[in-house]
N, C-alpha and C positions, 0 to 999 in steps of 0.2 A: 546559644546560637549567636552568631555574629550579627550585630544590629543592622549593618548595611545590607546583609543578605535578607534579613527579615523584612526590611523596607522594600527591597526589590521584588521579593517573592513572598507576599503576605499569605498567611494561612487562609484557606478557602472559607467562605461564609457558609455554614451548614444549610441555611434556608435557601440559598441560591444554588447550592450544589446540584440539585435535581431539576432546576428550571431549564427549559430548553434554551433560553437566552437570558443570561444573568444581566443585572444592571450594568456590570462592567463591560459588557460586550462579549464576554467569554461565552463559549458554547461547550457544554459538557455532554459527552456521548458515552453510554455504557455499551461497549462492543459486544458483550455477551447477550444483550437484548436484541441485537440486530440479526436478521436472517442471513444465512449463507446463500450467496448467489452463485450461479454458474451460467455459462453461455455455451451452447453447442457449437463445436467447431474451434473453440479456444484451447482445448486440451482437457485435462481432468482436474485442474485446479479450481478452487472455489474461493470466494472472497466476501468480505463484509465492508461495505462502504461507510466510513465514519463521517467524513465531511465532504459535502457536495452541495452547491447552491440550490439544487433542485430539492434537496431533502432537509438541509439545515440552514440556519441563518448565518451562513458563512460565504466568503468569496475569496478568489485569488488562489485557492489551493484545493486540490482533491487529495484526500488521505483515506487509505483503507488498509485492511489486513488481508493478505493472501494466505490461504491455508491449503497445504498439499498433503495428501496421504502418502504412504510409502510408494516411492517411484512415480508419483503423479507428475503431470507435465503442464506447462504452458507452452504451446507451440510457437515456433519462431515467427516473429512479426516485427513490424516497425510502426512508429507513430511520430507525429511532428513534435510534440513536446518532449523534452528530456524527462527522465524519471529517476527517482532515488529509491533504492531498496535498503531497509535496515532489518537485518535478520534478528528474529526474536527467539526462535528455537529450531532444533533440528539441523539438518545439513542438506545442501543441494548444490548443483552446478548451474551457473548462468553462463550461457555462451553469448558473447557480444561480438558481433562481426568476426566470428570464427575463433575468438580467443575465449578459453574457459576460465571462469572465476568461481572459486569455492565460497559459498555463503555458509556461515555457521553463526551461532548466537554471538551478538556483539559486533558483527562485521557489517559494514555498509558498502553499497555499490552505487556509483553514479553511472547511468546509462545515457549517453548523449542523444540528442534529437536525431531521429531517423536512423539510428543504429539498429541493425537486425539483432534481436535477442530472443532467447527462449530459456526455459527453466526445466530442469529435471530434479525432482527431490530424491534424497537418499533413502535408505531402507527404513529409517525412523520417521520419515516425513519432514516437513519444513513449514515454517511460518515466517512471514516478514511483513513489515509495514511498507507500503508504497506511497509515494508522493508525486503528484503532477502539478506543475505551475499553471493550473487552469481553475476556473470557478466550478465547472461541471464535468462530471465523467463523460457525459454525452459529447463534449467538445474534443475528446480524444478518439481519433479515428484509427482503429487497429487495421493494419494491412498485413495479412498473413502471407508468408512465403508460399508460393504455389505448390512446391514439392512437399511442404509440410502437411498440407491438407488434402493432397491428391490420394 
């Protein structure tokens, strides 16, 4: 291994790897140990919140994993902070202000602040990591498009 790389990204310390807050300030979360959450009125997507100041010793960023079964949805909505999606598996369509974008493994999408967007998973389902530049998920106010929830 390149020495400069090893100095920049040292191997994790096994004892600290399972600590909620390691001495370095790093926070490790096992996504599989977190419950799937859902919110009535949001669509049929579910998610796991990985980093949120209300749940973890973190700030400045909310990170989670959205999980969609076949043809599952996240209804069209807006929110003040921008958002980033990084597709991990499956395929789906994200419509942002009327323009369709296909997500598939390895593809990332930036959604501007206050842009209307919604998601429809493909026949195999979809999962992506999402990121908000906020400390808490509760700071993200979802405003759903009236026709989507009517």
